[in-house]
C-alpha positions in Angstrom: 86.8 126.5 112.4 90.0 125.4 111.0 91.9 122.1 111.2 95.1 120.6 109.6 94.7 117.1 108.3 97.9 115.9 109.5 99.9 113.7 107.2 100.2 110.0 108.4 103.4 108.0 108.1 104.2 104.4 109.1 107.4 104.1 111.0 107.1 100.5 110.4 104.5 98.4 108.8 104.5 94.5 109.4 102.1 92.6 107.3 101.4 89.2 109.1 98.8 87.4 107.2 95.9 87.6 104.7 92.6 87.2 106.3 89.7 85.3 105.0 87.7 88.6 104.6 90.2 89.8 102.1 91.8 92.2 104.3 95.4 91.9 105.8 96.4 91.4 109.5 99.1 94.0 110.1 101.1 95.7 112.9 102.2 99.4 112.4 103.7 102.2 114.3 101.6 105.4 113.2 103.1 108.9 113.4 102.0 112.1 112.3 103.6 115.1 110.7 102.6 118.8 111.8 101.5 119.6 108.2 99.1 118.2 105.7 95.9 119.3 104.0 94.0 122.3 105.5 90.3 122.3 106.2 88.1 125.4 107.1 84.3 125.2 108.1 81.5 127.4 108.9 77.9 126.7 109.9 75.5 126.3 107.1 72.1 125.1 106.2 73.4 121.8 104.9 76.7 119.9 104.6 78.9 120.8 101.7 82.4 120.3 100.6 84.5 122.3 98.3 87.9 121.2 97.3 90.7 123.4 96.1 94.7 123.3 96.1 97.3 121.5 94.1 95.9 118.0 94.2 92.1 118.9 94.1 92.1 117.7 90.4 93.0 114.2 91.6 89.7 113.6 93.3 87.4 112.4 90.7 84.3 112.8 92.8 85.1 115.5 95.5 81.4 115.0 96.8 81.8 111.3 97.3 85.2 111.5 99.0 85.9 110.3 102.4 85.8 113.9 104.0 82.3 114.2 102.7 81.3 110.8 104.1 82.7 111.7 107.3 80.2 114.6 107.4 77.4 112.1 106.8 78.6 109.8 109.5 78.0 112.6 112.1 74.6 114.0 112.2 74.2 117.4 113.8 71.4 120.0 114.3 72.9 122.2 111.4 75.2 121.7 108.6 78.8 122.5 108.0 80.3 124.2 104.7 83.7 122.6 104.6 86.5 123.7 102.4 89.4 121.4 101.8 92.8 122.7 100.5 94.3 119.5 99.1 98.0 119.8 99.7 98.8 116.2 100.0 99.1 113.9 97.0 96.4 111.4 96.4 97.2 107.5 96.6 100.5 108.3 98.3 100.7 106.3 101.5 100.2 109.4 103.6 96.7 108.7 104.7 95.5 111.8 102.9 91.8 111.1 102.8 91.7 109.5 106.2 93.4 112.5 107.6 90.6 114.7 106.1 88.2 112.6 107.8 90.0 112.6 111.0 90.1 116.4 110.7 86.2 116.7 110.1 85.8 114.5 113.2 87.8 116.8 115.3 86.0 120.0 114.0 82.7 118.4 114.8 83.9 117.2 118.2 84.9 120.8 119.0 81.6 122.4 118.0 79.1 119.5 118.8 80.8 116.7 120.4 81.0 113.2 119.0 78.7 110.1 119.6 79.8 107.5 122.0 80.4 105.1 118.9 82.7 107.5 117.1 85.5 105.1 116.8 83.3 102.4 115.1 81.9 105.1 112.7 85.6 106.2 112.0 86.5 102.7 111.1 83.6 102.2 108.7 85.2 104.9 106.7 88.6 103.4 106.5 91.3 101.4 108.5 93.3 104.5 109.0 90.6 107.0 110.1 90.6 106.1 113.9 94.2 106.8 114.3 93.9 110.0 112.3 91.0 111.4 114.5 93.6 111.9 117.2 96.6 112.1 115.0 98.9 111.0 117.8 101.7 108.3 117.5 100.2 105.0 118.3 100.3 101.2 117.4 97.8 99.9 115.1 96.8 96.1 114.9 94.0 94.1 113.1 93.6 95.9 109.9 95.0 99.1 111.6 91.9 99.9 113.6 92.9 98.3 116.9 94.9 101.1 118.6 97.3 101.0 121.5 99.6 103.6 123.0 103.2 104.2 121.6 105.9 106.0 123.6 106.5 108.9 121.3 110.3 109.7 121.8 110.5 111.1 118.4 108.0 113.9 118.8 109.7 117.1 117.2 111.9 115.3 115.0 112.2 117.2 111.6 110.8 115.0 108.7 110.8 115.4 105.0 108.2 113.7 102.9 109.0 113.1 99.1 106.8 111.5 96.4 107.7 111.0 92.7 104.2 112.2 91.8 103.1 108.6 90.9 99.7 107.5 92.4 99.9 104.1 93.7 96.7 102.2 94.7 96.7 100.5 98.1 94.9 97.3 97.0 97.3 96.6 94.2 100.3 96.7 96.5 98.7 94.4 99.1 97.7 92.1 96.4 101.4 91.9 95.3 102.6 91.1 99.0 104.3 87.8 98.9 102.5 86.4 101.9 105.7 85.9 103.9 105.3 86.8 107.8 108.9 88.2 108.7 107.8 88.7 112.4 106.1 91.0 114.8 106.7 94.8 115.5 109.3 95.3 118.1 108.2 96.3 121.5 109.4 99.7 122.7 109.0 103.4 121.7 108.7 105.1 118.4 112.4 105.2 117.9 112.9 101.5 118.2 109.9 100.8 115.8 111.8 103.0 113.3 115.3 101.4 114.0 114.2 97.8 114.1 111.0 97.7 112.0 110.4 97.4 108.4 107.7 98.1 105.7 106.8 94.8 104.3 105.0 96.6 101.4 108.3 98.4 100.1 109.1 95.4 97.8 105.7 95.1 96.2 105.2 98.7 95.9 108.7 99.4 94.3 107.9 96.5 91.7 104.7 98.7 90.8 106.5 102.0 91.0 110.4 101.8 90.5 110.7 105.5 91.2 110.3 104.7 94.9 113.9 103.0 94.8 115.1 106.3 93.5 113.5 108.4 96.2 114.8 106.2 98.9 118.4 106.3 97.5 118.2 110.0 97.3 116.9 110.3 100.9 119.7 107.8 102.2 122.3 109.9 100.6 120.8 113.2 102.1 122.4 113.0 105.4 119.1 111.8 107.2 119.3 109.8 110.3 116.7 107.3 109.0 114.4 106.9 106.1 111.6 104.5 105.0 108.6 104.2 102.6 105.3 105.1 104.2 102.2 102.9 104.0 101.9 101.4 100.6 104.0 104.0 98.8 104.9 106.0 96.9 105.7 108.5 99.4 108.9 108.2 101.5 110.1 109.9 104.4 113.5 110.9 106.0 114.2 111.9 109.8 116.9 114.6 110.4 118.9 115.6 113.5 117.9 119.2 113.1 116.2 121.6 110.9 119.2 122.9 109.3 120.1 119.5 108.0 116.6 118.9 106.7 116.5 122.3 104.9 119.9 121.5 103.3 118.7 118.1 102.1 115.1 119.5 100.9 117.0 122.2 98.8 119.4 119.7 97.1 116.6 117.3 96.3 114.4 120.1 94.9 117.5 121.0 92.7 118.4 117.6 91.7 114.7 116.3 91.1 112.4 119.4 90.6 109.5 117.1 89.5 109.3 115.4 92.9 106.8 116.7 95.4 108.1 117.2 99.0 106.8 118.6 102.2 108.8 119.5 105.5 107.6 119.3 108.9 108.1 117.9 112.4 106.7 114.8 113.9 103.9 115.5 116.4 
């Protein structure tokens, strides 16, 4: 079996309040890129996980990561030997671990089916995991686990992901949020969320990682039709009118900033 763990981006991310349980109430427009980590699996006597790829070394405990825990959440008659090619940077605002877990859920669904309470099991792994199982554009509320449909008029749009290769812990960025509720997510399709929405974590993330401002400035000067930081950073994304414009921008950024990571794709 083979699955792509599709990179998650937030077209908009509105943080509404801090909750008594320490989490934050938010509204977000999730979208997914048709590229990301790659997972392969085969039947085995017991579950196992092997991590390879550029960012494998960033996972301190690959056997305790979220993909391995996803295997443990879904009992089956036999095991799966999973190989994870880690192509997405870690702690990057792309939901990489959650996307990996979502891909595990899809592989198990294809081969064995999922239990009726799979959404609850996914939510216990992480707030982004339920959305990453289907990896389709949607609205997330609550901590991000309460999902609703989103009209996806941006499907097929070329997208460029750029990260300055600086990991940024989600908890640190949320803690630094100023607590100001700037209003709800706009009603409407994905393009409206992108056009009229915002990312309330951009300011606290940039305070922790000033390179975010440099990435955003470069993307805004690249000919993109829109750009924004994703999640809690430090990855930023830009949308383009066509593939040629994206390719030209990617080439210029690679020349000007060879130390930055980037990935090209289209929105699903």
